[in-house]
C-alpha positions in Angstrom: 43.3 -4.1 30.3 45.5 -6.8 31.7 48.0 -5.7 34.3 51.6 -5.5 33.3 53.4 -8.7 33.8 56.8 -8.1 35.3 59.4 -10.7 34.9 62.5 -10.6 37.0 65.4 -12.5 35.7 68.6 -13.1 37.5 71.5 -13.2 35.3 74.4 -14.9 36.8 77.8 -13.7 35.7 80.7 -15.5 36.9 84.1 -16.5 36.2 85.7 -19.5 37.5 86.8 -18.9 41.0 85.3 -15.5 41.3 82.3 -14.7 43.4 80.6 -11.9 41.6 77.2 -10.9 42.9 74.5 -11.6 40.4 73.2 -8.7 38.3 69.5 -8.1 38.5 67.7 -7.1 35.4 64.0 -6.2 35.2 62.2 -7.0 32.1 58.7 -5.6 31.5 56.4 -7.4 29.1 53.2 -5.7 28.0 50.4 -7.8 26.6 47.7 -6.4 24.4 44.2 -7.8 24.9 42.8 -9.6 21.9 40.5 -7.5 19.6 36.8 -7.8 20.3 35.1 -10.1 17.9 33.1 -8.4 15.2 29.4 -8.0 16.0 27.4 -10.9 14.8 24.1 -10.5 12.9 21.3 -12.5 14.4 20.7 -15.7 12.7 17.4 -17.4 12.2 17.5 -20.7 14.0 15.8 -23.7 12.5 13.3 -23.6 15.3 12.4 -20.0 14.7 12.1 -20.7 11.0 9.8 -23.6 11.7 7.6 -21.4 13.8 7.2 -18.9 10.9 6.2 -21.8 8.5 2.9 -23.4 8.5 -0.7 -22.8 7.3 -2.1 -19.4 8.1 -5.6 -19.0 6.7 -5.8 -15.4 8.0 -2.5 -14.2 6.7 -2.6 -10.4 5.9 -1.1 -11.1 2.5 -4.3 -12.8 1.4 -6.5 -9.8 2.2 -3.9 -7.3 0.8 -3.9 -8.9 -2.6 -7.7 -9.5 -3.2 -7.7 -6.3 -5.2 -5.1 -7.8 -7.5 -7.5 -10.6 -8.6 -9.0 -9.7 -12.0 -12.5 -8.3 -11.5 -15.5 -10.5 -12.1 -17.3 -9.9 -15.4 -20.6 -8.4 -14.3 -21.0 -4.8 -12.8 -21.4 -4.7 -9.1 -19.6 -8.0 -8.5 -16.6 -8.3 -6.3 -14.5 -10.8 -4.4 -14.9 -12.1 -0.8 -12.6 -14.4 1.1 -14.2 -16.9 3.6 -11.0 -18.6 4.9 -10.5 -21.5 2.5 -6.7 -21.6 2.1 -3.5 -23.5 2.8 -1.4 -20.3 2.6 2.1 -21.1 3.9 5.0 -18.6 3.6 7.4 -21.5 3.2 5.6 -23.5 0.6 6.5 -23.4 -3.1 2.8 -23.2 -3.9 -0.2 -22.4 -1.7 -3.6 -20.9 -2.4 -6.6 -18.9 -1.1 -10.0 -19.3 -2.7 -12.1 -16.1 -3.2 -15.8 -16.0 -4.2 -17.9 -13.7 -6.3 -20.2 -11.4 -4.3 -23.0 -9.2 -5.4 -24.1 -11.8 -8.0 -27.4 -13.4 -8.6 -25.9 -16.1 -10.8 -27.2 -19.6 -10.0 -23.7 -21.0 -10.0 -21.4 -19.6 -7.4 -18.1 -18.6 -9.0 -14.7 -18.4 -7.5 -11.1 -17.6 -8.2 -7.9 -19.3 -7.1 -5.3 -16.9 -5.6 -1.8 -18.5 -5.8 1.3 -17.8 -3.6 4.9 -18.8 -3.9 7.0 -18.7 -0.7 4.6 -16.1 0.8 4.4 -13.8 -2.3 1.2 -13.4 -4.3 1.9 -14.5 -7.9 -1.5 -14.4 -9.6 -4.6 -16.5 -10.2 -5.1 -20.0 -11.5 -7.4 -19.0 -14.4 -8.2 -15.6 -16.0 -12.0 -16.4 -16.0 -13.9 -17.0 -12.7 -14.8 -20.6 -12.3 -17.3 -22.7 -10.4 -14.6 -24.6 -8.6 -13.6 -26.5 -5.5 -10.2 -27.4 -4.1 -9.9 -31.2 -3.9 -6.5 -31.4 -2.4 -3.3 -29.4 -1.9 0.2 -29.8 -0.7 3.4 -27.6 -0.7 3.9 -27.8 -4.5 0.4 -28.3 -6.0 -3.3 -27.4 -5.8 -5.8 -29.9 -7.2 -9.1 -28.3 -8.3 -12.4 -29.5 -9.8 -14.1 -27.0 -12.1 -17.5 -27.0 -13.7 -17.3 -26.5 -17.5 -20.5 -24.5 -17.6 -19.8 -23.4 -21.2 -20.0 -27.0 -22.3 -23.0 -27.6 -20.1 -24.9 -24.6 -21.6 -23.8 -25.7 -25.1 -25.3 -29.1 -24.5 -28.4 -27.5 -22.8 -27.9 -29.9 -20.0 -30.0 -29.5 -16.9 -28.3 -28.7 -13.5 -28.8 -32.3 -12.4 -26.3 -33.3 -15.1 -23.6 -30.9 -13.8 -21.5 -33.7 -12.4 -20.8 -34.9 -16.0 -19.2 -31.5 -16.8 -16.6 -31.5 -13.9 -13.0 -31.0 -15.0 -10.0 -31.7 -12.9 -7.2 -29.2 -13.1 -4.0 -29.3 -11.1 -1.7 -26.2 -10.6 1.8 -27.2 -9.7 5.1 -25.4 -9.1 7.6 -26.7 -11.6 10.7 -25.1 -9.9 10.3 -21.8 -11.8 6.6 -21.0 -12.2 3.1 -22.4 -11.9 1.9 -24.8 -14.7 -1.6 -26.2 -15.0 -2.2 -29.9 -15.7 -5.5 -30.4 -17.5 -7.5 -28.0 -19.6 -8.9 -25.0 -17.9 -12.6 -24.6 -18.9 -14.6 -21.5 -19.7 -11.8 -19.6 -21.4 -14.2 -17.5 -23.7 -15.0 -15.5 -20.5 -11.3 -14.8 -19.7 -10.5 -11.2 -19.1 -7.2 -10.2 -20.7 -4.7 -8.9 -18.2 -3.4 -5.3 -18.7 0.1 -5.2 -20.2 
């Protein structure tokens, strides 16, 4: 607390021609210290936010959501993650690629897990695909999928597989993910529970 400030003022009273001793008056002024500022909540600096952003291929959210990926079609099959991802908690769209395990299929199948701003939002296609990620940025994931249904329908040998590659891009349109291109192998799609 601030000390009291004592002001002494001399008041002169006088009349013309009279010598009157001055009266002394003591005035006490008390000051109140300003109120303490309200507590501030910690703010995230741009530097701290930048440190939280960035690609993290081993983010726990990837492993935590593998069980949310629709199960592969054959009994005994499951999903395994091998680190192929551009997961970024600050990106509008990022991905992690998981692969079918426990399968003796000649074509290795995978599924694309998608994330928006760090939250898992689902898969790119309801059917497992034989796919690779060609490129990705903060709003889109460009994939190449093998249309093995068309290949089998044409009874094409494996050496012709390149002819059955289909490019599909998944992009964040500001509200949700939209595919650009036709997703193949839809007869194998597993309906999602309501």
